[in-house]
N, C-alpha and C positions, 0 to 999 in steps of 0.2 A: 501657086508652088514654084519654087526657084531651081530652075536646071542645074544641077549637082556639077555638070562638066562646065558649064558657064560660069558658076561661083567659083568653081576651083582654078578656072584658067584666070579669070579676073584677079583674084587673092594670089597668084604667084606672077602675075604680070606684074601688080601692085609690090608686093613686097619679098617674092620667091619664098613665101610661107615663113617670114621671120618677122617675130612681135618686135621690131623695133622702130625708131625715129627714121622719117624720111632721108634719103641721101640730099634730098633740096634743103633741109634745114641750114640755116634761119630763116631762108628765104618762104618756107613753107612749115608749118607745124604739124604736118601728117603722122600719125604713127598706128603701128598695129598691121595685122594681117591686111588688112583693107585699106591702110592708109589712110584713118579718118582724122580729118583736121578739129581742132576746139571748136570753129564755128559749126560745122557740119553737126557734131555731137549736139551743142546748145540748141540747135534748131530744129533737130530731128527727135532725140531721146523722148523728152515729156511728150510727144506723139504717139509713143507706144509704151508710154509708163515707166520710162525708165529716168533713174534720176539726171538731171542735166548739168552735173559735174564732169568736164570735160578731161579728168585727169581717169576717168572709168574707162576711156578709150583705148587705156595701157591693158588692162583685163584682156587676152585674148578671146574669152567668153565672149565678154559684153562686147567687143569690136566685132566678132563675127555675127553675134546676135542682132545689133542694131544694123549691120551692113545688109544682112539677110533680108530683114524686113521691109529696109528701103528698097530693096532691088524688087521683092516681090509686089511692094505696091507701086513703084515708080520707073523700074526698069534701069537701065546703066547710067542714064543721064548724067549722073552725079560722080561718074568715074572717069578716069581718062584714059584706063585700060578697056577697050571696047572697040567693036568692030575691026577693021583690017590691024589693027595694035595686038589684039589677040592673036592673029596668026604669027607673029613674030615671037612672042612670050607665050608659049601654050605649055600646058601641065600636061606630063608626060606620064604621071603614074608613079613618081617615084616617093609618095609620102601615103601610096595605098598600103 
């Protein structure tokens, strides 16, 4: 199971809970609440019986679903926002 507080902190750090394109586009094509890249989607979605079309990462529900499944299985190694970085960008409950 994924700790909800950690998941919220990662999502807030990655996107401020906005379902949008990365601030670093076109350097990277991350999108959504958990800022999933096309390559990430293509690699991981089929592992969880999800279609491998990276456009689906633009759906907030699909973005969150795949991210949480990967975090549950692999931890946070795929995300930049983890460890000490989360101390600077923490979720304070404004979306509760």
